[in-house]
N, C-alpha and C positions, 0 to 999 in steps of 0.2 A: 623498603622496610626490612629490618634484619630478620633472617630466617627464624631465629628463636622466638622473636616477638610475633611473627606471623603464625607460628605454630600455637602460641598462646591464644591468639585471637581465634584460631580454628577450634581450639579445645573448649571454648566457652559456648554453653547452650543458652538459649534465650526463650522468653515467653511471649505470648500474644499480648496485644496492646491493652493497657489499663492506665487511665490517666489519673485516677484518684489514688488515695493512699494504697500502696501496692497490695495485690492479692496474688497468690500462686496460681498460675494458669498452666495448661499443657505446654511443654517445651517445644519450641520450634527452632530451626537452625537459622541464625541471622548474623552471619559474618559481616554482611554489608553494613549493619548498623554500627559495628565497631570500626570498620574501615572508614566510614563516613565521618567518624569523630577525629580520625587522623587526617583526613582530607575532606574538610567540610565544604558544602556548597556555598555560594556567595550569600552574604547576609541579606535577609529580607526585612530586617528591623534595625533602623539606625536612629541617630539623634534627630534626623529629619522627619521621622515617623511619630514622634511624640509631641503632644501639644505643649504650649507654654506652661511651665511648671511654677509660676509665681504663687506663693502661699504654701507650697509643699516643702516639707522638711525632710532632708535625706542625711543619712549618716553612713559613711564608707570607712570601715576600719582598714588600716594599712594603706592609706591614700597618699603617702609621700612619694611613691614611685610605682612603676609597673602598671598593672591592670587597674588598681584602685585609683591611681593618679589619672589615668585616661578616662575612667568612668566619671570621676569628679568633674573633669573638664566638660564633658558632655552635659551633665546635669546643671552645672553653673551656666553654661552657654544658653540653656533653655530657661533660665530665670529662676531656678530653684534655690532654696536656702540649703546650702551644702556644707556639711562638716566632714572633715577627714580626721583620722587619728594618726598620731605618730608617737614614736618612743621618746623623742626629745623635742624641746622647744625649737632648737636650731633647725632640725630637719623639717618640722611641721611648718614653721614660718616660711622657710624657703619654698616649700611645696605650694603654699597658698600664694606667695608672690609669683611663682612661676605660672600657676594656673591663671591668675589675674592678667599677667603679661601676655600669655598665649591666647586668651579668650577676649580680653578687652573689657570695656565697661558693660555691665549688665544690671538689670533691675534686681537680680537676686543677690545672694550673699555667699561668701566662701569664708570659712573659719575652721579652726582645728581644736581638738581636745587631745591631751596627752593620755595614752593608754598603753600599758604594758601587760599584755595578756598572759605572760609567764610569771606574773606576780599577783596571785589571787587577792592578797591583802590590799593592793593598791587599786583594785578595780572599782570598789565602792566609791572612792574619792573621784575617779574619772567619771563614773555615772552621775554622781551628784553635781560635778562641774557642768556636764551637759544639761542636766535637768534644771540648773539655775539659769541656763540660756534659753531653753525651749520648753514649752508645755505640751508638745505633741511630737510624734515621730511617724512619718508616713511610710518610709522604707528604711530598714536597717540591712546593709550589706555586710555580712561577716566575711570580709575579704582577706583580712590579715592572716598570715600563716608563716610557717617555717618548714624547710625541707632538708632532711639529712644533715643536721648539724654534726659536730664532732661526736663520735660514739661515746655514750655515757653522759652527754650533756643533760643537765637537770634544770628544772624551774626553781624559783625561789623557795617553793615548798617541797622540793625534792621529787617531783614527778618527772618522768621522761619528757624531755623538752617539747617534742612534737605533739604528744598527747595533751600537754598543758596548754600550749599556744594555739593549737588547732581545734581543740575540743573543750577542755575545762574552762579556759578563759572566756571564749565566746559563749558557752553555756551560761556562765555566771553573769556576764555583761548583758546578754539578751534577757535573762530573768529580770534584771533591774530596769530594763527598758519597757517591760510590759505595760505599766501604767501609762506611758506616753503613747504606746501603740494603741492601747484601748481608747485614749483620748482622741486619737486621729480617726478611729472608726466612728466614734460618736459625731465628731465635727464634720466628717465627710458625708455622713448620712446614708440612707438606704440606696440612693442612686449610685453610690460608688463602693458598694460592698465588694470586697476582694482586692481593693486597691492598696490596703495596708498590708505590708509584707515583711517577712524576714527571709533573707537569702543566705544560704550556707554554701561555703566553698568545699566541694569534694574534688574528685579526680577520676580519670578513666581507669587508673590503677585499681580502684575499688572493685570494678567488675572483672578486670583481667587477672587479678592475682589473689583475691581474697579467698580464705578457706570456706568450706561448705556452710559453716554457721555465720559467715561474715566476719566475726571476731572471735578469737579464743580469749575468753574473759580473764583467764589466769595471766595472760601476757600483759594485761593492763597494770597489774601490781608487780609483776616480775618481768620487766621489759627484755625481750630477746637482744642478744648482742648482734643486732642486724638493723641498721638504720633504715634500710628500704622496707623491712617488715614493719617497723614502728611507724614509718610514714604511712604505709598502707592502712594500718590499724586506725590512725588518726583520720584518714579520709573516709573510710567506711564509717567511723564513728560520727563524723560530721553529717553524713547522709542519714544515719540513724536518728540523730538529733532532729533533723529536719522533718522526717516522717512522724516522729513522736510528737514534735511541736504541733504539726498539723492535726494530729489526732486529739491532742489535749486542748488546743486553743482555737481550732477552726470553728466548729459549730458554736461553742460557748462564747468566744470572744469576737469572732468574725475576722480573724487574722489569718492570712495565707502564709504558708511556709514552703519554700522552694529550695531544693538542693541542685547543684549543677557541676558539670565538668566545663570550665570556661574555655578549654582548649589549650594546647601546648604552646605556651608563650615564652619568648625570650626575655626573661625578667631576672631581677636580683634573687628571686626565690631559689634559683639554682646556683647561687654563689658558693655554697658548700659542697656542690656536686659537680666539680669541673669536668671530670671525665664523662659523666652522664650527659652533661650539657654538650660536650663535643660530639659524643656519639649520636645524640638526638638532634643535632643542628639541622639536618634536612627536614625535620618534622616541626621545627619551631616557627611560630608566627609572631607578628608584632603585637605588643600589648594592647594597642588600640583595637585590633580585631577581637581579641579575647574580651575586651571591655563590652563589646556588643552582646556577648552571651550574658553578661551580668545585667546589662541594660534590659534585655528581653526578660530575664527572670524577674526583675524588679518592677517593670512598667508595662509589659505587653498585655493587651486586653485578652489574649488567648488564654491567660491563666486567671483562674477565679476560684471561688469556694467549692465549685463542683469538682474541679480536678486538683484540689488542695493536696499537697504532698507530692506533686509531680517532680520530675527530674528533667533538667534542661541541658542540652548538649550544644556544641558549637554550630554556627554562630548565632544561636537563637532558635532552637527547635525543641519541642517536647519529646522526650525519649519514650518510645512506646514498646521497646523490646528489652526491658531490663532483665538481667540475668535472674533466673528463677530462684537460685539459692538466696539471693539478696531479697527478693520479694517475700520469700517465706520467712526470712529472718525479721522482716519488718512487720509481719502480721503477728498479732497477739495470740497467745495459746488458746484463748476462748474460741477462736475461729480457725484453729488448725495450724497456726504458725508456730515458730519456735520461740517467739517473744524476745529474740536477742536485742532488738532495738530498744524495747522497754527495759531490759536489763542494763543496757548501756546507759540509758537515760538515768536510771536509778543509781548507777555507779557514779555518774557525774553529779547527781543531786547529793549523794552522800559525801563526796570529796570536796564539795564547795559549800556545804551547809553552814560552816562556821564563818563565812566571809560576807554574808548578806548585810 
């Protein structure tokens, strides 16, 4: 590991275990929990550990390549009805054909929906397309994302591109999926409470580099001239959306919300950061390994309504030593937190309200 990165790891303080929506605990020194995310133990939860998924409906955004593609292969191989999203028909069709060719004949189904998360105006049409195909949704993986595009890149509505693609778009799309998630809770019945989930893609950078409040809110409207900082903000934001979703929709709707660091994977996500990819090469793993983190977050019986809002780390473990400054940011002010996660949720709510 590079010396500067190791120093960053050592500078982070951590808190005692808490599996539910985070609460601030007395800090303890847990360098090992960060090192174990760079060098994870062997996975204990794979496609062989999940039962046959016939009748389950899954949606993986950004499934045309990388981690999402590998996850879709696992789900389809186990007989699930799997939808991936892509930005174009050409790429999405090819990904579906490649998955079918790799997995072979199955009782399940593999299909796609066009989704451009950087264009809020188009998301409603994408959601309606999916809802015309299915009446329920068991697990939504908000897997699609972008990292370090050209500095100054904006979404169709003029938002910093990483904030738009990694937070605003997934927030809006997830809100539109709530009726289908609710339907899955009802159809699955009380014996399967906790099986309906939304999974949000974060990153280890959220713990290693975020400021004391997690996010500086003014940077959301006035993006720094620093793509790494903007990426970090979007990944903290995704984690905040996960814990807020758990708080708002857990008890009332019976939907579980999970954020995760999938692990450092060698995927197209780093196509705009060539030098970073070269520097990080020794720490990069295959996409199919990172897909196991996502599989665990979406299907592991370890996760339920009791630990709703938990955070998953490679290759499928619940993170019990989350940095205390982030725990505090995720707590609402009524119970002594800073309420930054709630503020970020309300920011996303405000910026997407005209596109429902």
